[in-house]
N, C-alpha and C positions, 0 to 999 in steps of 0.2 A: 570555754569555761577557763576562766581566772588561771591566771599565770605568774609563775615569779620571772622578775626583770635580772638583765643579766650584775654575775657580782660585783660594785665597788668601790671604790670609796670615799669615805663623804668626814674630812676632816679626822683622819689615819682610823679610821673605823671601815670595816673589811664589811658591806651588807646586803645586799639586794633589797632592788628596787621593783615597788608598788608601780605603776604605770596612774597613779594619778595625780595632783596638784595640787598642795596644797595650801589649806585655805580655801578653799576652792566651793567647799560647799557647807553655809551657816554655819552650821556645827560646831563651835573648840575647844568645849567642856565635855567628862568623859566621869560617870559616877560607876561601880563597881561593889558590885555588893554578893558577897560571898559568909553563905550560909552555911559552916559545918555542919555534915552527915545529912545536911538535906538529903532524904532518900523520893525519888519519885513520889512513889506511894502515904509518903507525906504528905506531899501538892497535894495529891486529888482527895486525903482521904481524912486527916486535919482541918481543921475550921480557919483553915489559911482561904478567905475571902478575902484583904486581899490582895496579896498573887493569883487567886483565880481573874480577877475586876482587872488585874493589870496582862495578864495572856489576853484580854478580850481585845486588847488596844496594846498590841506586841508582836513581834517576831518571838517567836519558839520551842521548844521541844524538850517533853520529857522523856527523849531517849538517846537522850548527848553519851558520852563517851566518857570516862576517865582514864590513870594509868593504870597499867598494873605497876603495883602490886596497890591494892584502894586503901595506902592512907595517907594521913593529911597530907605529909613534906613533902610524902613523890609530888602529890598534885597538886599543892596549893606548889612549889618551884615549876608545876612544867603548866600552870597558868600565867608564873610572869612572865615565863622563860620562852613560851612558846613552844617547847621543845619538852621529849616526851626522860623520863629512864638514862636510856639508853644514851641523852646526851647531857640532860646538865648530871648525871654521875649519882642525886640524893637517890635511894633504893627503901629508903625504912626511914621512922621516926629519931631513928640513936639511941631507942635504950637497950637494948638486948642483941645489936647492932651498928656496925659502924653507922653516920648518918650518908656519909660519901663515898661512895662504893664504888664507885668509880671515877676517873679524870676527869674532870668533862671536856668535852671533845673541845672545845675551845675556849679558851678564860680572858679578861681582859684584864686591866695589867693590874691591878689587886688581883686577877687572884677567883674570878667568881666567872662561871655561867652569866652572859649580861638577861638581867630585864629590864622590862622595858620600864621603870624606871630611870634604871639606866639612861635607856634609847631617850627617852623624853630632854634628859638632862642633854644631853652630849649633844641631841641635835634644835630644842630650844629650851637653850640656859638657863631663859629668864621664865621659864614657864615654874605655881606653882603644883608641885606634888606633900599629896597625904597619905598616910597610911597610918587608920585608927584600929588595931587590932584587942581582940577582946581573950582569944590564946596569944599570949608572951612568946611562947616560939616560933610563930608566925614573922617580927623579928632578925631567926637568924636565918631567916629563908632570902634578905635578898638586902642591899648595898644600903650599910647602916648612915652615910655618910649622905648618899645621894634626895631622902625628900627632904625640904621643907622641916616638914609639920611629921616624926612617927612618934608615934603615943599611944599608949598602953591603958587597956582601961581592964574592969572586969566586971566584969555582966554584963548581958545588950541597953540596960540602959542606962546609964556608960558609956560603952559606949556609942550609941544611939545619940544624943546629946553631944559626945567631945567631937563623932561627922558632922552633927547639924552647923554647930558651930562655925566651924573650921569652911563647911559648904557659904554659911549666908556670910560670914565674916572675909575673908578673903579670899572667895574666891579660886580654885584650887584647878587647875586646869585636869590632875588627873585626882580624885580620891577613890583609895579602896579604904573599906570597910568590913571587917568583920566580926561576923559574929559566930560563939560557941556553943549559947548553951544547949542547944539540938544537938548537936554530937555529942554533949555530957549526960541529956535526956537516955540515948540511946547505950549509953555502957552502964548507964547503974537500972537501965527497968525494960533497957529491951526498945529496937524501930518496929510502930510498929504498935507501941503500949499505947494506952493509957495520956499514963506519964509523959510519952514522947507526943504522941498525937498536939496534949498542950504544948509540949513549950513550942514543937510548930507555931503553931497557934501564937502563939504568945509572940516569937520570932517572926512571924508577917507580919505584924502589926508592927515592930518598930523597923520592920524594911518598909511599909506601906507609908508610916510618915514622912523616909527619911525618901521613899521620891516622888509624895505628891512637894518637899522642895526641894530637887533637882530636877523636876519636870515643868520644877515654875521660870518661866523664865525662857522656856522653846528654843533654851542656847546650848543644851548639854542631852547627849542619848546618857542613857541608864543597864545597866544589866549587873540580873540580881540568880544567883551560880550557885555549886557547890562544889563542895570538891570530891563526895562518894555520900553513899546509901548506906547499911547494912544489916546486918545476917542477925539477928540474934539479941546481943553484947557484944555482938563485936566487928569486927569487916578486916578486911586485909585479905581475903580469897579471890574469890577468880568467877561469883555467881554476879548475874544480871541487877540484881536488886542492891552489890553491894557498887557496882562502874557505873551504871547507870543514872543522870545525875538532874535538875533542872535548868534551862539554859535560857532564860525568857530576857532580852534585848528590846528595850522603849527608850520612844523617843520625836523628837520629830521629823529624823529621815526616814526609822525602821517600817517595814513592811508590814501589817499589823497581820497574823495566820500560823494555826501552826508550820513548821521548817521539813518538807521534803526531802531538803542534802543533810549529807551527815554530819554533824557536829564533835567535832574531840576537844578535849575539855582546852589540852591546848594552843588551838584556837584563837583563847580567847584574845595573848596577848597581841598575834595581830590584825584581832580585831579593834581593836582601845586602838594599835599603831594608825590599823588603815585610817577612821573615823580621827586622828586628830592631824593625818601628814604624815606620821614618820616612814621612813627606811628603817626596809627587819635589818636583822643580823644574816646575812650565808647562811649561818651554822640554823638557823632556824628552821622548824620541819612544818612548822603550823601556818596553815592560810586565812584570812581575811576571812568569819560571812556573809559574804556579798549579796547571794541573799535572800539576806532578813535585812535591806536594802530598799525603798523603794527604786522602779529601774535608772529613775532619774538621776540620785541621788548613784549610780554606778554608772553610768552616763557619769554622768560630771564628773569625777574623783578618775574618773578610768579614759578617762579623755577618748572616749571610742576606740581604745587599742588592747592589743591583747599580744608579749611580747615570748618570749620564752626563755630561762635561763638557768644558770649553775649554780651551785654553790664550792665552796670555796674549798679547800683540799685540804682538810683539814693535816690529815700528814704538813703541811705546811705552814712555817708560824705567819699570819696575816702582814701586808703593808703597818706600821709602824707601831708593831710587835705585840696590840693592843691585844687582837686573838690569838692564841703563841699556845701549841697541842703540847712545845716539850718541855713547854714553861713546871717546875714541881707543883702537885697540888694544893690544892686550900690545906688549910688546917682544917681537922675534923671540928665539926660540930655532935656533942651527944645530945643535946636538949632536940625536945622534937614531942609528939603530942597523938 
């Protein structure tokens, strides 16, 4: 079993180190395509020819699980923070309730729970980080000053165009793309409706265009995933059709085939960190999905070693004051999805 190493401090941050050698394997870039509201049944039943073809050459599962509640803000935050709502504190979309209902279990100097973007910026300052998002509320879930590009576009066509321009012109270390048309179709017509399946097919076409570009050159991994499914015209409940999501990892280091190991949505952040050779904060609960990688890649990154670790005591401020459980909670945001 791949285990977390002992917590320690790097440049003022408290980290849980994974036994890996940064840069020991060829891949140095990663792109994440997040399709909001993409259900498991959507992948299976729509004309998602590109995603279905991708699964033939990728490590994949249609049984990955999101977090409760099955709403966009808590789940996207979990995806980029390696933690559940119990840790990062976001429990709603901010419409009828406060988005941040709980004080985060650890916070950085600006009062936020640390995201994968901040971890990358802290440990590899010269990296280019880009986020292109269709839903405007996505920007409220991360440190806006961290990405080199934080761009909001309306609709999957413009979002895809901007993402491809960024990838081809600036070669970012990490690119996160958010598409929103599938979720809109689910709310308007119902999950599983012909209109919903048509929206999935559209998102599939745009995702396929991006995947083809992202994998050209052999120096990048690509992950396609979602935040939640849906039931009827809504989501937020505790059914499997709402909480189960696709998780598809492709690239030169992936081990093609259906994953037998369980995958939680917050494991995405730890997997990105693992690919890019980053140490993760001790307050993250995520683990990298090492079963998705070829055995020789895992051996190279882990150095053939396992180590047992601990998490930082959330009741104590971390060295350097960057993770401080006693600090005042951050300002509450009402933006949501």
